[in-house]
C-alpha atoms as one frame of an Amber mdcrd trajectory, in Angstrom:
protein
  -6.295 -15.219  17.212  -4.495 -15.413  13.883  -2.969 -12.393  12.176  -4.976
 -11.456   9.045  -1.746 -10.315   7.347  -0.408 -13.873   7.746  -3.711 -15.534
   6.793  -4.002 -13.262   3.731  -0.376 -14.103   2.801   0.608 -10.415   2.823
   3.366 -11.449   5.215   5.360 -13.740   2.990   4.291 -12.476  -0.433   4.926
  -8.750   0.145   6.614  -8.120   3.494   8.371  -9.988   6.269   6.854 -10.490
   9.713   6.956  -7.315  11.814   5.537  -5.770  14.974   3.081  -2.935  14.451
   4.487   0.128  16.225   2.355   2.851  14.618  -1.359   2.948  13.859  -2.423
   3.714  10.288  -5.954   4.265   9.006  -6.887   4.140   5.316 -10.233   5.659
   4.320 -11.819   5.973   0.873 -14.482   8.588   0.087 -14.366   9.820   3.712
 -16.436   6.854   4.948 -15.070   3.514   3.678 -12.307   2.427   6.046  -9.974
  -0.358   4.941  -9.902  -3.402   7.219  -7.699  -6.445   6.636  -9.262  -8.856
   4.183 -12.500  -6.945   3.621 -13.725  -6.550   0.058 -14.129  -3.167  -1.588
 -15.556  -2.609  -5.061 -13.162  -1.069  -7.620 -15.807   1.607  -8.275 -15.479
   2.732  -4.628 -11.664   3.094  -4.702 -11.190   5.254  -7.795  -9.938   8.292
  -5.858  -6.854   8.067  -3.660  -7.667   7.415  -0.017  -6.850   9.468   3.034
  -4.100   7.648   4.918  -3.539   8.864   8.472  -0.482   8.081  10.578  -1.331
   7.833  14.285   1.974   7.813  16.091   5.457   9.159  15.911   5.854  12.914
  16.065   6.381  15.798  13.659  10.112  14.949  13.515   9.366  11.392  12.317
   8.828  10.738   8.612   7.102   7.808   6.951   6.884   6.165   3.528   3.605
   4.690   2.289   3.499   2.044  -0.445   0.325   0.635  -2.032   0.876  -2.501
  -4.068  -1.012  -5.393  -5.713   0.881  -8.691  -5.356  -1.619 -10.605  -7.527
  -0.890  -9.235 -11.028  -2.017 -10.316 -13.566  -4.009 -12.933 -11.631  -3.732
 -14.556  -8.203  -3.081 -18.060  -9.573  -0.127 -16.849 -11.691   1.161 -13.529
 -10.295   4.250 -13.381 -12.526   4.246  -9.538 -12.568   4.222  -9.411  -8.751
   4.121  -6.721  -7.406   2.299  -3.876  -9.194   2.976  -0.515  -7.569  -0.205
   1.566  -7.255   0.996   4.480  -5.133   3.961   5.786  -3.176   4.213   8.733
  -0.809   7.413   9.581   1.089   8.288  12.070   3.826   4.895  11.931   5.571
   5.309  13.664   8.946   4.168  11.612  11.955   0.680  12.363  13.326  -0.469
  13.710   9.913  -1.800  12.141   6.720  -0.483  11.267   3.262  -1.446  14.671
   1.825   1.453  16.173   3.844   4.018  13.879   2.192   5.655  13.864  -1.242
   3.758  11.815  -3.814   6.546   9.980  -5.649   4.285   7.691  -7.697   0.772
   8.909  -8.529  -2.232   6.921  -7.299  -3.449   4.343  -9.819  -6.996   3.021
  -9.457  -7.221  -0.732  -8.756  -8.634  -2.559 -11.804  -8.403  -6.318 -11.212
  -9.308  -8.335 -14.329  -9.108 -11.948 -13.157  -9.691 -13.289  -9.656  -9.634
 -11.639  -6.261  -6.665  -9.298  -5.807  -5.120  -8.037  -2.573  -4.310  -4.335
  -2.397  -1.754  -3.757   0.328  -0.828  -0.527   2.125   2.548  -0.704   3.877
   3.955   2.035   6.105   7.669   2.368   6.887   9.370   4.750   9.295  12.202
   6.607   7.569  15.657   7.157   9.036  16.032  10.322   6.948  14.125  12.418
   4.401  13.766  10.429   1.164  12.352  12.743  -1.492  15.770  13.561  -2.979
  16.950   9.952  -2.808  14.024   8.367  -4.650  14.122   8.649  -8.420  10.463
   8.921  -9.440  11.142   8.490 -13.167  12.628   5.041 -12.508   9.676   4.086
 -10.287   7.058   5.359 -12.765   8.585   3.190 -15.500   8.564   0.066 -13.360
   5.198  -0.298 -11.647   5.138  -3.998 -12.634   7.735  -6.157 -10.963   8.081
  -3.724  -8.054   9.377  -5.193  -4.807   8.351  -3.591  -1.534  11.097  -5.540
   0.255  13.800  -4.429  -2.192  12.649  -0.791  -2.066  12.746  -0.873   1.745
  16.198  -2.454   1.687  17.589  -0.032  -0.932  16.341   2.955   1.083  17.314
   1.576   4.517  13.722   1.564   5.770  13.893  -1.680   7.740  10.718  -3.562
   8.593   7.267  -1.979   8.204   5.635  -0.248  11.166   2.041  -0.802   9.933
   0.185  -2.564   7.113  -3.405  -3.171   6.012  -4.980  -4.732   2.921  -8.308
  -5.085   1.156  -9.550  -7.460  -1.508 -11.168  -6.462  -4.794 -12.338  -8.211
  -7.907 -13.707  -7.147 -11.254 -17.237  -5.781 -11.009 -19.912  -7.046 -13.319
 -22.654  -4.704 -14.457 -25.115  -6.476 -12.133 -22.872  -6.046  -9.062 -22.551
  -2.281  -9.539 -26.204  -1.596  -8.779
């Protein structure tokens, strides 16, 4: 069975190959769970999701990154990546609301083509909130690099990742 993160080119475009060591669930509107490669309508992902970390312990901390590697369009993603959300210092066995929101959630609004929206979870070696400069991150949502951020903050390889696809909704599709 092939890995949907490889098939969807998340591994390669956004992150390097890794072994999942923690379970992560991403749920929008309390009932729409994110599964690799499934399509969600932009109108159903306007509010930030609940992201639960299943694993680790209360002494473990995690960083969550949500990014779009297909900006401005999948055939020419020259702004790759666009940072949609970042939460650091999430205690293990809790959810993202217990962490520190470093970059506010930005609603996915793909204009051209089908975009991938990727959630990547890293286990931290130490607390990060003081080390991450949110003003720098806020100013540079375009051209963000998940790999470079992980390297700069000594996060290593991801411990979990999941992605969904979305494309611009026409008036007819919203019904």
